[in-house]
N, C-alpha and C positions, 0 to 999 in steps of 0.2 A: 854685378854680383848680387845686388839686392833683388833684381828680377829673377835670377837663378834660384835664390832661396825661396822666393814666393812661389815659383813654379814647382819646386820640390814639395812644399807644404800642400799645394793644391792637389798634386798627385797622391800624396799620402792620405789626405782627407777623402779623396775619391775612392781609393782602394778600401778605406775603412768603411765608407758608406755601402760600397758594393758588398763587402763582407757581411755587414749587418743584414742586408737584403736577403742574402742566401740563408740566413738563420731564421728568418720569419716563418712562423707556422702558417700553413694555408688555412683559409677560412672554410669551415665545414658547413655546407648548406644542406640541411636535412629536409626531406618531405615531411608532411604532417604525420603520416603513418610511421616514419622512422623516429619522429619525436616520441610517439606513443611507445614504440618498441624500446626506446632508450629508457623511458619511465618504467616500463613493465617488461624487463628482458626475458622473463620466464613465461610470459603470457602468449596465448594463441590469439592473434589479431587478424580479423578478416574484414575487408571493406564490404559495406552494404550499400544499397541504393539510398541516396539522400532524398528526403521528402520535405514538403512544406517549405519553410524558410531556411532549412539547413543546407549547407554546401557539401558536407562530408558526413558519412555515418560508418560506424564500425561495431562489430561484435568483438568484445574482449573477454577471453576465457582465462580467468586467473587461477593459479594454483594457491587457493586460499587455505591458510592454516585451520585445521579443525579446532585447535585450542591455541588462542593467541598468547596464553601464559606458558604453554609447553609446546614449542614448535616441533619437538620430536614425535608428537602424536600423529603427525602426518598431515595431508592436505586433501582437499576436494576441489572439483572443477566448479568454479563460480562464474556465472554468466552476467556480464555487464554490457549495456548497449549505450554507446556514446554517439550523440549527434552534435555536429560542430558547425558554428557560424564564424566566430572570431574570438581570439584568446582574451581580448579586453572586454568583451560583452559579458553580461550576467550569466551565471551558470546555475541551472536548476537541477538539483539531485533528487531523484524520485526513489524514496525508500519503499519499494513494493512490499506488501504484506504477504504475498504469495508468489505466483509465477510472474514472469515478465514477458509480455508480448510487445515488441517494439511499436510504439505509437507516440504521437506528439501530444503532450499533456496541455491542458488549458493554460497553466501558468507559463509554460514555455512560449505559447502564442502571445501572451501578454507582454513578455519581455523581448521576444524574438532573439533570444540568446542561445546558449548551448544547453544541452540536456544530457544528464547521466542517469540512466534507468538501471537500477540494481535489483536483480532477482533476490528474494530472501533465501538465505542459506537453507538447503535441503528441500527446496520446492522446485517444481518444474525440471528444467535441464540441470539445475544445480543440485539435484538429489542423488546421493550415492546409491549404489545398488542395495546396500544395507545401511540403514540410518543408525549412526552412533548417537543415540538419544541424549547422552550426557552432554553433548556439545550443541544441542539445539536449545540454546539459551539466548535471551535477548541481549545480554551483555556481550556475548561472542559476536552477534550480528552487528552490534554497535561498533565494535572494533573493526569489523569489515568495512563499515562506512568511513570511520575515522581515518583508517590507513589509506583508503582510496582517495578521499578528499585531500588529505595531506600531500599525497603525491601529485594529484591533478592540479593543485594550487601552484605548483612550479610552472605549469603551462597556462592555466586560466587565472588571470590576475584581477578579473573584475569581481563584482559582488556575487555572493553565493546565497541561494535560497533553497531550503529543503521543503519537500512536500510529499504527500501520500494520501491515499483514499482508504477510509475505513481502518482495517488493521494496519495498512501502510501509513495512514495518518497517525495512528497510535504510535507506530514505530518512529515517525518523525518527532513526536513529542518526547519519546524515550531518549532518542538521539540528542535532542536539544537539552534535556535535563542532564545528560552525562557529559556532553561536550558543548557547553553554551556558546563558545566562540568559534566553532567550526563553520557556522553559517551566519549570515547577517540577519536573515529573516526566515521564519518557519511558517508554512501555510498548510496545516492539517485539514483535510476535508472529512466531515462526518466521522470523526475519530472518538471512540469511547475510551474512557478509563474506568474499568469495571471493578465492582466490589464483590470479591468472592467467586467461588465456582458457580454459584447461581445467584446472580444479582437480582434482588427482589424489586428493584426500581423498574426493571423491564415489565414485570407483571403489573405493577401499579400503573404504569403508562398505558398498557393495553386495556386496563379496566377504566381508564378515565379519558383517553383521547377520543376526539370525534364526538358524534352525537349518541345519545342513548339508543336511538332507533337503529343506527348503523351497527353498534356493538351487539345489539340483540339479533340483527340479521346475520352477523358473523357466526354467532352461537347456533342459530337455526340452521345455517348452512353446514356447520360442522356435524350437527346431529343428522341432518338429511343424508350426508355422504355415508355415514356409518350405518344408517338404517337401510341404505341401498348397497350394502357391503358387497354382496356377490356380483351384482351387475357392474359396480365400479371396479372391482378386482378383475373382472373380465376385460374391461377397457384397458387396465394397466397391462395385463398379459398381452393383449393385441399390440399395444404401443411398444412394449419391450421387444417383441418379436420384430416389429417394423424397424426399430432403431438399433437392433442387435445389442440389447442390454441384457445383462445377467444379474440375477438377484440370489446370490448364495450366502453372502455375509448377512444380509437381511432378507427375509422372505418378502414376497409382495404384500402379504397381509400385515406384516410388521411395518413395512414401508408406508402402507396406506394409513395406519394408525398414527405413525410419527408425523406424516404429512398433515393429517387433520389437526394434531396437537400444535404443529408448527404454524398452521395457517394464520392465526391472529397476529403473531409476531411478524411474519413476512408481509401480511396484508398492509400493515401500517408502515413497515420498513420501506416497501417499494412503492408506496403511494397508490394503493388500491382504491377503486371507485365503488362506493356502496351500491350505486345503481346497477353495476355489472354483476353483482353476486347473484347466482341462480337461486330461484325460489324452491320451496320444498317439493313442488310437483315437476321440477325440471327432469329431463332425461339423465340417465347415468352418464351418457357421453358428454352432456353439457356440464355436469358436475365434475367429471374427470378433467375435461379440458380447462375448466377454470382453476381447479386446485393445481393442475399441472402448470398453468400460466403463472400463478402466484408463488407457489412453493417450488415446483419442478420435481417430478417423481424421479428424474435422473439423479437427483441429490442423494438418493439411497441405493443406487445401483453399485455394482462391485468396483467399477472404474473410479467413480467419484469417492467412494469409501476409501479406496487405496490412496488417491491423490490428497485427500484431506486429513490423513492420519497425523501429519506434522502439525496441522492447525489445531486439532483437538488436543494434542499433547501440550502445545504451548498455552492454550486457553485454560486447561485444567491444572497446569503447574505454576504459571506466572501471570497470565493476562486476565484470567477470570472469564466467566461466560454467563449464560442465562438458564433458567429452568422452564418447566412446562406446567400449565394450569390444566388439570384434568376435570375441574368442576363441571363445565358445560356438557361433558360427554362421558363421565366416569362410568355410568351404567351401561354404556354401549361398547366399552373397550373389552376385547377378548384376549389380546396378546400383550399389549404394553400397559401393565398395571402400575409400574413404578418408573415412569419415563425419566431418563437422564441422558445428558450428552456424553457421559462416560461410555455409553453404549458404542460410540463411534471412535473411541480412543484406542491406541495400540494396546494389545493384550500383554499381560505379564510384565508390565513396565510400571515403575514407581510413579504414581500420579499425585504425590504429596504437594499440596498447594502452598505457595509462599505468599502470604497476604501482605508482606511488607514491600514487595517489589513495586507494585503499581501505586501503593500509598505514597512511597517516596517520590515517584514521578509526579503524582498529583500535587503533592506538597510543593515541589519546585515550580511547576508551571502556574499554579494558582497564586503563588507568593513571589516568585522571582522570574517568571517566564515572560520577559520583555520581548517585544517585536515578534509576537505570534499572532497571526490572523486565523481565526477559527471560522469554518464554514459549516453550517448545520441546516437541517430541515426540521420544522416544528413537529411534524407527525412521525418522523423517523423513530423507530423503537430504540435504536442505539443513541439517539440524541439525548435521551434521559440520563445517559451515563456520561455526558459531556462534562469536562472540567469547567469551573466558573472562576476566572481570574479575578483577584481582589481589585478594588477600585484604584489602588496605588500602582498597579502593574500596567506598564505601557503595552497593552494588548488590545485587540479588537475582536469581539465575538459577534458574528452575523448569523441570525437565524431566519430562514425564509419561512414566511407564514404558510402553513399547510404543506411545507416542503417535505420531501422524502429523502431516502439514502442516496438518491440520484442528484441531489442538490449540488449545483456548481455556481460559480460566480456569474456566469452568463444568465442564470435564472432570476437574478435579482433585478429590481427596478433600476432605471437609469440613475436615479438619485442615490440609491444604495451602492450601485457600482462606482459612482463618482467618489463616494465616501471611502470605498475600498481602495480605489486607485490613489486617492490623495494620501491615505495612510501609508500605502506601500512607497509612494514617492517620498514622503517625509522620512520614512525609515531608511530608505536606500540612497537618498540624495538625488540631486538633479542631474548628476552625471549619467544616471540611468534613464533611458527613455521607456515610457510605458505606452503600449499600443492597445487602446480600449477594444474589447471584444465586439464583434459585430453581432447584432441581434438576428 
């Protein structure tokens, strides 16, 4: 009888266990792309060719809100490029200042982790047919990044680093000031924080950087170009025809004069060599070729004018910009008598400048901006607008001697690179592996 009761109990338990098994939910195994689709159900996600150390790559087109405070305002197509290695590896988010062309950034090579490259709203492919200018504000862009990072952190659980170059680096600083805890470390490259619509510091820099003889040679070249105006204009016309460029927004004559006025700024920005500046008796072709190399006459053609309208709007309303010194060539100007970057801004749009915006960002990064690594070049015109973190702030500012706007970590000496890597290691911890760049 005892055995019979034990047998019945065994049968009852067996059926109970079997019943529980039937109720278990099957484990859902998703591909990585399906994981992304789950995170971004309304996005268009396309697989791309993975390059360098990445194992997967995707183009993600988000339906981004025009106004994060009023979702009824509508959306625009926002392009993001994600390159994947492993979910526990560090993730570098690149806050592009303009368009985004998929490529592996220096910082991503240092960590061999994941990379999220975000096109700035209303630039490149992320530009609506008609730009609603009231939504082209830095705070709206910062919300783009914050929302994206918040979602991706469900997938990527390692350390996060933000970075950008020039205007993109400035965006990284703005992002850090608005959401200090979104990323563990920020690495802005050659990022200015500008004072006003025409920051006088850029002109002071141009008048003092380098040697007296080099600055004199720059002024002589500016004058020589305008003294040979007709011959240089002929070179521009021939070049425009060859490159299929049109100059209707600006005439070639206006483009020439703006290029001459821009020349000192660009020369120091991009690391010009004084030995290469053509002399007064150089041919018109040599003069054009050099100014085209340093400034780029294409900067003033219709296509570039159209592409950069968003940039000028942002600079003149929130970011600030620079002015032009006519002193060396004032007597030779025929078209551009009162040069201003407003000439390149969208027409019939309010360009009222908000001086408080960048001041607030500067106040934060200089006084509270911990774990920020700044990379600058000594001769770069924009470097004069760099923030200066106070001694009590846990930040590192590296300035490459005679460096330009092209300055990167790889350009520093081995000793300086070690200083940079040690600081990054200290900030991110030893769970993160750093791969020194190869010279």
